[in-house]
N, C-alpha and C positions, 0 to 999 in steps of 0.2 A: 257752749261751743262758740269760740271766738273767731275761728278761722273759716274761710270760705273754701269750697271744693277746689277752687283754682289754686289756692295757696298750699293746700295739703297734698293735692294730687292723688288722693285716695278717698275711700268711702267710709263715712263714720259708722261705727257699730250701733249708734243710737237709732239708726233708721230701721232697725229690726229686720223682719223677714224679707222685705223688698231688697235690701242690700245683699242678703245672702243669695237671692235669686240673680242679682246683677253679677255678683262674683262667680256664681256657677255658670252663667251665660258667657262671661269673658273667658273662663277656663274652657268651657265647651267649644267656644269659637276657635281657640287655638287647637284643640284636639280635632275639630271638624276640618280645619284647613290641612292638618297633617294627614287625615284620612283621605281627603279629596286629592291631596298631592300624590297619593299612590296611583291614582287613575288619571287625573287631569294635570297636565304640565302647564305651568304659568297661569294666566287668566285670574290673578289674585283680585284685581279690581272688579272683574265681572262677578266673581264668586261673592265678594263682599256686597256688591249692589244687589245681587239676587237674594242674599240672606237678609239684607235690610228690608227689602220689599216684603218678604215672607214674614219677618218678625213684626212688621207694622200691619200685617193682615191685608196687604195689597197684592195686585196681580202685576205681572211684568211681561213686556214684549222684548224678546231678544232678537236683535237684527244683526245678521252676519251672513257671509257667503257660505255655501255648503262645505262640509269637511272640517269645521272648527270645533267639533265635539259638543255642540249645544245640547243634543239629546242625551248624550252620555253624562254631561254635567248635571242636568236636571234629574236624571234617574239616580245618579250617585248621591246627590243632595237628599233626595227623598229616602234613599236607603239608609243613610247615616242618621236621619232624624226619625226613623221608624214610621214613616208615613206611606200609605198606600199610593201606588203610582199607576196611571194609565196614559198611554200615548194614543192620540188620534191623528191619523194622517188625513189632512184636509184635501179634498179633491173637488172638481167642479160638479160631480154627480152626488156629493154627500148631502143627505137630507137631514132635517132637524131631528127626526126620530132616531137616526143613526148615532147621534151623540147623547140625546137625553133619555132614550128608551121608548118602549111602546107597550100598549096593552094587548094581550092575547086572550083568546077564549079558551078556558080550561073546563073540561067536562069531568064530572064526578062519575067514575065507572060504576059505582054502586047505585046511586040515585038517578043518574042521568042528568042532573042539574048542571047548567052551564053558568060559569061566572067569569068575569074579567080579572085577569091577573097581570100586574105590572112587572115587566122585565126591565131592570135597570140598564141604562146605557153606560158607556165608558166614562161619562162625566161624573159618575158616582165614585170618586176617589179623592184622597186628600190633595194630591198633586196631579193635575191634568196638564199634559204637554200637548198643546194645540199646534201641530207641526204644519208650517206654511199656511197660516190662518187666512192669508189673502188669496188662497186658491179656491175658496168655496163661495157660493153665491150669498148675497145679503140675507136671505131668509134663514140660512143656517147660521150665519154669523150672529143674527139677532137672537136666535135661540141660545147661543152660548152667552150672549150679553146678559140675558135674564139670569142665567145661572151665576155669572160673575157678580152681578149687582145685588140680586135678591137672595143668593145662596139657596136657591130652590129651583125646581122645574115644575111646570104645570102640564099635566097630561090628562085629557078627557075631563077638564074642569077640576081635577084634583091636584093639590099641591104635594110635592114630595121634597122633603128637606135633604140637602146635600150634606156629606160628612163634615165634621168640624175637627180641625181646621180645613179650609178649602182654598186652594190656590190654582189659578190658571196661568201657566207660563207658556206664552205663545212665541213661535218663531216666524221670521219673515226674511225672505231673500231680497236684498236691496238691489240686485243687478238684473233680476229677471222679472219683467213686468208683463210679458205677453201671456194672455190667458189668465190674468189675475183680476181680483175684485178688491181694489184698494179700500181699506177700512175708512169710513167717514170719520170726521173729526169727533163727532159725538161718541163713537165707539172707542176711538183712540184715547179719549179723555178718561175712559174707565180704567185704563192701565195706569197704575201708580208710576211705574218706571218704564222708560225705553232704554234698554241696555245695549250698547254697541259692543259686539264681539269682533275684535280685530285679529289680523294675522299674527301668528307667533313670531318671536325674534328668531334669528338663525340658531342660536344655542337651544332655545326651547324646541324648535322644530327638530333639531338633532336628537334631543332627548325623546321626543314623541316617536320618531322613526325607530330609534333603538328599542324603546319600551314596547311598542305595539307590534314589532316583528318577532318577538320572542314567543315561545309556546305557552308561558305561564300568564294567567290573568290575575292581577292583584285583587285581593278581597278586602273590602272595607268593613269596619266595625261600626255598630250603632253607638252614637255619641250621646244623644238625648232621646228620651221617649216622647211619644205623642202628648202625654199629659204634661211633661216638662215644657214642651213647646207652647202648649195652650196657656200655661201659667205665665210664661215669659212674655207672651203677647199681651196679657192683661197688665203686666208691669210697665210696658211701654207707655200706656196712657197716663200713668201716674208720675212719669218723670217730669220734674218742674222745668219750666222755661221762663226766663226773665222776659218781661214785657218788651224790653228793648230788642231782644233777639227775635221775638215774634214780629215786631215792627220791621225789622231788617228783612225777614222772610217775606213779609207782606209787600214791602217796597220792590223786592226783586220780581215778584209776580205782577204787581200793578203797573210797573214801569215798562212792561212789555206791551201795554195797551195804549190806545189813543185816549186822551182825557175825556171823561164822560160829563164833567161839569167844570165850572170855573174854579172850584176849590181843589180839583185834582192837580197833582204835579204833572207837567208835560213829560212825556216819554223822551228819552234822549233822541237826538236828531237821527242817529243811525237806526234806531228802532222805527221811527216814523217813516224813514225812507225805505226800509226793506221788509217791514212786517205789516201784513194786511189785518190779521187777527192775532191778538195776544192770548196769554194764558188766563183761564177763568179762576174762580174762587177755589175750585178743587186743587189747583196747583199750590195755593197758599197752605191749604190743609196738609197736603202731602209733603211740602217742604219741611213743615214742623214735625210731622210724624216720622218722616225719614230721618231727620236729624236726631230725634229721640232714640230711634232704633240704632243708629250709628253710634251714638254716645254709649249705649248699653253694650254694644259689641266690643267697644274699646274700654270697658270697665269703668265708665263714668256715669254717675247718677245726676248729671246736669248737662245742659246743652249750651254750646257756644256757637259763635258765628262761623267757625271753621266747619262745624257739622252742617250748617245750612249751605255753605259754599260747596261742600263735598257732594251733596245730593242735588244741587241746582241743575246740572246738566241732564241727568236721567229724568228728573221731574219735568223740566221745561221744554226739552228739545222736540218732543212730539206734540206740544201744545202751541207751537208757534207756526202760523201759516205765512210763509214767505211769499213775496210777490215776484213779478217778472224782473224788477230791478236787481233783486238778490241773485236770481238765476243768471242774469246777464253779467253781473260783476263777480260771480263765483263765490258768493257769500253763503255760508252754512249757518244753521241754527246754533251749532256749538260755538262757532266764532262769535256770533252775536251775544251768546250767554257769557262768554269770557269777557267781552267788552263791557257788558252790563255790570258784571261783578266788579270790574275795575272802576266803573263810573259811580256805583252806589257806595257811599261812605259807610263805614262801620262805626257806630257810636258806642264806645266802650261803656259798659255798665256792670256793676258788681253782680255776681250770681246769687240767687237766693240761698239762704241757709237751708240745709237739708232736713233736719229733724221735723216733725209736724207736717211740713209741706209735702215731702216725698212719700211719707208713710200714709198720706191721705187722711190724717187726723185733723 
């Protein structure tokens, strides 16, 4: 094989079963967007970022004002992927046991013996929608954090594994802060993506109004099975990434921080001026994983710098702690990320050849 993926624009059959999975995913992605289009108008970027996070095995935080169909979107994605779905409405009086489950005493009517029986909470689903996650106290947020990180819950000293795959997709209202409990940075860092859900365009809103005021409710079809999705998740890890592309992702994350040693490159002046704390190592990992998943969705078995740039904003925006200077000057994390991408040069490097490397041999 003498050509690189970049020159062929396709995937070589020599890579075996993984390539078949990539092609199936690319075709499934097209069918999936068609099915979601029956229910969700617009929001293509949001849907793609949501699927990238899920394909990479990460959790996502959806930030947007009420009425933008965030709940409907998540439920429809779960339905098209044949995944079980539960929605939890977070409130100030919600307790950890309300989401994880609890033990109850069960009596045997014949013997009279009493035993503890565990009743699963709504967190036991493939896709859990944590609606308005910042409305519940830290103790309940921490219980969800264990589920997100460990893929299990601990009740009465006993561990209970959560379904596989498992995703937490949380929503947050950016304009209403009264009576809320903002997520601390350590918990925000557990979310792979922060996805911004914006207002629709005028034409999209016209289609939404026309579509939702009819009597008929569109039905969506299942595109991929649960086992298909689990297989495709495993393929993500085997996608090859050139060292130069990894270095590029690493620089985007590291240049958000203040230098830790004399050997570190100084962050750009605008980062030092407006950022108190930058992104940690988990950001570098998620940049590469997200880029791998995006490449697969677009039918490519290799990662390029465009994939890194495409996932930079959802990976980095909630990991930057801005200072008072940023607030005073009207600077946002997205604006800083755009300037950072412009400031960090991309060093072109040939992509790795696919056979052997991609197949894991």
